N, C-alpha and C positions, 0 to 999 in steps of 0.2 A: 563372474559365472554367467553362462548362457543358459537360458531356459526356453525350450520350444514346446508350444502347445499346438499339436497338429491341427491344421485347417482353421485355426482361430486367430493366428497372428500373421501379419504380413512379413515379419522378420522375427528371429529369436529375440527374446528380451535379454539384454546384456546388463547384468548388475555389476557395478563398479563402486562398491561402498567405501570410497576413499576416506570419508570423514571418520567412520568408526575404525578403519584400519590404521590410520595414521595418527590419531589423537587418542589420549588416554580416557578410559572409561571409569565410571563409578565402580569401585570394587564390590560394593554391596549389591547383591542380586535381588533382594526382596523389594517389593514395590510398596513402600510406605513413605509418608512425607518426612523429609529430613533436609538438612543442609548438606550439599554435595560439594566437597572441596577436592582440589587437585585433579579435577576431571572436567571434560567438556560435555559429557553426556552420560545418561544412564540407559542401559538396555531395559526395555519394558515391552510386554506383550499387550496388544489390544484386548479389550474385554469382549468376549463373545456375546452375541445378541441372539434373541430367540427366533425372530421371524424377519430376516432382512428382505427388503423389496427395493428394487431399483426404481427411483423416481425419474431421474433424468441423467443424461451424460452429454458432454460436449464433444461433438464429432471432430471439431478442429483441434481440441486438446488431445484427443485420442490419437489423431494423426501425428502430433508431435512425438508421441511415444511409440509410433508404429503399431498401434492396437487396431485390429480389424473391427468392422461393425459387428461381425458374427461374435467375436469374443466379447465385445462390450455388451451385447444382449444376452450373454450366457449366464447361467446360474453361478458359474465359477467366478466371473467378474463381480457379481453382486456379493458373493461370499468374501472375496478378497477385500473389496472396498467398503465392506461393513466391518472388517476386522476379524472375521471368523476363520479365515484361511490365509495361509502365506505361501507364496511361490518359493521354490528353491532359490536361494540367493538373497532373499529378503532378510534384513537384519534390523529389526525395529529398535528405535531408540527415541528418547526425549532429550532435548538440549538443555544445558544449564546456562542461564544468563541472568543478569541483573537489570537494573534500569532506574532512570529518574522518572517518577510518575508525578505529573502536575508540578514539576520543578523540584521535587524532593527525592533524595536517594532512598530507594525502597529495598535495597539489598537484593538477596536472591529472589528471582521470579521463576524463570524457566518455562518449559512447555507444559503448562498445567492441564491442557486438554488437547494437545497436539502430539501425535506419535508419527515419527518418520518411518516409513516402511523400508526405504532404501533408495539408492541412486541408480538411475538407468542411463546407459549410453545408447542413443538411438542410432539409426543407420547412417546419419550424418555426423556421428561422433559427438553430438551435443549432449551435455549432461543435464539430467532432470531429476530432482528429488521429489518423491511421492510422499505426501503427508496427509494423514487422516486427522480431521478435527472433530472431536466429540466421541472418540473411541475409548474413553475410559480414563481413570486416574493414573497419574504418574507420581514420582517422588516430588514433583514440583507443583502439585495441585493445591497445596495449602488448605487442606481440609475440604476442598470442593469435590464435586463428583466426576469432573473431567468429561461430562457429557454435553450434548448440544440438542436443541429442539429443532423441529422441522421449520418452524417460522424463521428463525435466524439463519438456518442453513440455506433456505431458498434465497434469502436476501443476499447472502454472501456469494452463492453460486451465480445468480443473475448479475450482481454487480461486478464480479470478477470478469465475466465475459463481456459485459457492456463496456466496462472501462477499457478493455483491450481494444474494442472496436472504436472507441473514442480516441485512440492513439496515445493512451496513458500507460507508462511503464508500470507493470504490475505482475503479481502472481496470477496463474490461471487456475481454473476449476475443472476437474475431470468429471466428477459424479456427485450425486446425492443419493444416499440409500437410507430408507427408513429402517428402524431397528425392530419394530413390533413391540416396543416397550414405551412406558410413560416416564417422563422426566418432569419433576416439579420445578416450576419457575414462577417468580413474581414479576409478571410481564410489565406492570405499570409501577413497580416499586412502591406500592401503597399498602404493603402488609397483608395482601390477599393472594398468596401463591396458589397456583392451579396446576394440575397435571396436563402436560402437552405431549404430543407424539415426539419420540426421540428420533434423531437422524445423525448421519455421519457424512461429512463432505470430504472429498479428496482434493487437496490443493497441490499444485504443481509449480515448481520454480527451479531455476538453476541452483539456487542456494537459499536457505532460510536464515542465514546468519544475520544478526542484528547488531546495532551499536552495543547493546547490552551484553553480548557475548564477550566483548573485550573489556567492558567496564567492570564486570564482576571479578575478573582476574586481577586487574590493577587494584581494585578496592581491597582485595585479600592479600595483596603483596605477592601474588604468584607470577612474578615477572618471567621466569623461564617458560612457564606454560603459555603466558601471553605471547611470547615470541614464537613458540611452536604454532599457536593458532594463527597469528598474523602471517607467518611464513607459509603455512598450509593454504591460507586464503589467497595469497598472492600467486602461489604456484598453481592453484586449482582454478581460480576465477579471474585472475589478472595476470596471466602468463606473459602478456605483451609488455609488461613493465620490466621484465628481466628477473634475474635471481635476487632474492631478498637481501637487502642491505639498507643502511640508513638512507641513502638517496632514494632508494626504491620505496621505502616506507613513506617518505615525504611525497613522492609522486603518487603513491597509492591514496594517501589522504586527500591530495589535491583532486584526484579523479572522483573520489566520493563526494567532495564538495560540488563538483561540476554536475554529477548525475543527480544529486539531491536537489540542487537548484532547478535542474531541468524538470524533475518530477513535480515539484511544487508549482512551477510555472504552468504545467499541464493542468494541475488541480484548479489553479486560478482561472485558466482559460475557459473551463467548462462550469465553473462555479461549484466545484466539489469541495466538501468540508470533511476532512478525515475524522475529526472529533476526539481522537485519543493519540495525539502525537507524542507519546512517551518515548523515551529512547529505546525501550525494548520493542517498540513498534516501528523502528526505523531500519530499513533494509540496507545492508552494506553494498547492495547492487543498485540502489536508487529505485527500488520497486515499491509499489503501493502494497502494503501487507496489513493483515490483522484488521478486518472490518468489524468494528464494534458499532457504536452509535454514529454512523456516517450519514451524509445527506448532501443534497444539492441546493444551492440558493434557488428560491422561487422569487420572492421579492428581493431586489438587490440591497440586502441588509448586511453591511460589512461586519457587524458585530454578531452575526448569527452563528450559533453553534447547535448541533444536533444532540449534544451531550448534556443531559439534565444535571449530571454531577458537576459540570463546568458552567452551569447557568449563571452563577454569581460572579465568578472571576473572569469568565470567557477567555481563558488562556489560549484555548485552541479554536477560537472563532475564525471565520474566513479571513479577515484582514491580518490576523496575527500569524498565519501559517508561514509566511516567508521568514519572519523573525524567529519563530520557534525552530524552524529548520536550521538556522545558524546557531541558535542556542544549543540544540542537540549535537551539532557538529563540534561545538566547543567541548562538550562532554566527551566526545570520541577523541578529540585532540588530547584532552587530559589523560584519557585512558592509554593512548599509545606513546605519550611523552616519555615514559621510562625506556622506550626503545630508541627514541630519537635524541633526547637530551638537548634539543635546540628549540628555543621558543620562536625565533623569527620566521623560519619557513612555515611553521604551523600557523602563525598569525597571518602570513602572506596568503596562505590558502584560504583561511577564513575571510580575509578581506576580498579575495577574488570571488567568493560566493556573492558578496554584495554587488560587485560590478557585473557579474554574470547574470544575477537575477534582474538587476535594473535594466541592463541592455536587452535581456530576454523579454521583460515585461513591455518595454517600449516597442520592440519589434512585434510582439504578439498583439498588442493593442492596435498598432498601426495596421496590421493585417486584418483585424476584426473591423476596422473602419474602412477597409478597401484601399488603403494607401500602398503605393509601391514600396516605400521604405519610410523609416522614421527620420524626420528632420527636426532636431531639437528646437530650432529657432521658432517653429510654428506649432509643432505637434505636441510638445510638452504641455503647453497651456490648453490645447485642444482636448487632450486626454484628461487632464486634471479637471477641466470644466465638466466633461461628461460624467466622470465619477461622482461629482457633486450633484449633478442633475438627476442621475439615476436614483439618488436617495431622497429627493424632495417629495416624490409621490411614489407609492409602492409600485415598483416596475419589475416585470418578469425579464430577467437578464437575457435568457435565451430567445424569447420572442422578440425583444427589442432588437437584438443584433440580426436576427433572421429578417425582420421587416426592414431594417436599415439596408440590408443587402439588395432589397428590391428597388431601392431608390437610385436613380441615375440623374445625370445632368438634365435630362429632358423631363424628368418627373419630380424634381425637387420642389416641394411646396415653398412658395415665396411669401405666403401670408400665414401668420400664426394660427388663424382659425382653420386652416387646411390641414394642420398637423394631426388632427384626430383620425383622419383616414390613413395616415402614414405610420406614425410611430406610437400614437397614444393608445392603440389597440393593445399594447404591452402593459398598460396600467391596470392594476387590480381594482383601484378605487378611482374611477374616472370622475366621481363627484368631487374629488379633492383637487382636480386640475383647475388652477386659477389662471387668470389672464397673464399674471407675471410669469407663471410657469411656461405657458405657451410661448410668450415672447422670448424667454431665456432659451428654451429648446429650439425655437425658430432661429434665433441668432447663432446658436451653436451649429445648427445644421447648415446654415448659409456660409459658415466659416470653413466648412469642409472644402478641400481643393476642387473636388469634382463639381461642386455646385456652381463654379464659375467657368466651366469648360463649355 
């Protein structure tokens, strides 16, 4: 369906809600918490709010959707992306999915505070799903309120756009709208909840399908519906693989292994820690989704996690992210096994994840060191030694590599005591720098190929 708003859009909005048109819906229309079986989603309306106000919008994301600046600054835009108004052609729904949380099967989860407004085809015929986060409860809210606060909404909005400009595959953010209402949250999880301003974020992605969308169907023995969802996914988001068949299912899984490895490599490149790598937070397109307690390394602490819930086990800490990526892919392999009925090709794809990540890590680290290419004979030890050195004294990862980039063959310090002016500026605790540390860092620096040119 095409919707035209005169003088406000550069092109008509074309809704092509293939997901709801091709896959079965929850037959129950009432919005209350329940187990939803035999369906991929539930239709649900956003909760209207009292006083919506636009806080910010992303001009770049709006351009992806062919939305003019005039429209983005209009009251109608604010009303739509607060959940108060729907354009003709919008067909809101919440997805049903399950997931493994912290390594344990959690059963049905679903879009507890996310409501998809519909799918747009832009002027380049690219598909984009519009999703509101914080627009009220759904059948998957599990007794929660389905709302969001301004504090977390700003963090998600800014991180979404920042991650894009860091070159990391991810969902985009279109807008933040405050609701004019208060939401009670325990910010510090200390038993002292307070009222905070409510807000709604609009997220944008080609698809919000997660590993958990497939897991829930296999867990319930709904194999026919699993095949319908997989076939839909391939035809919609992976058409280059061909018509669905067992070989295409295997090729599809192999591609997900590749894109997941690439995404996590990008995380490691910039020191990003997702914090909640549950299978329901893993995108089928290899996109970074669902920002909860996320963060970036400051000191190079490989065991660091931003998730206080994970502080004891550190399952989702920085250094574990590559391993958890493969573990999550294993759960997806288990989920699609009923369609493949072959273990070996799935195992081969999982093994390829290891080799892809290792080669990608080596190439990425070589690039960060300014090397033209990775040479295993010399560079494996060079990278390994650096990772150890970075953890000896609290060191800012980003500043270290930025300062390293300023060093050339002509400026390489050749005496340990000269290092303070070069790389030791990245240390948070310079009082802990010992002579042994200076000598070890100096020896490493002099082992770099450019130091001898």
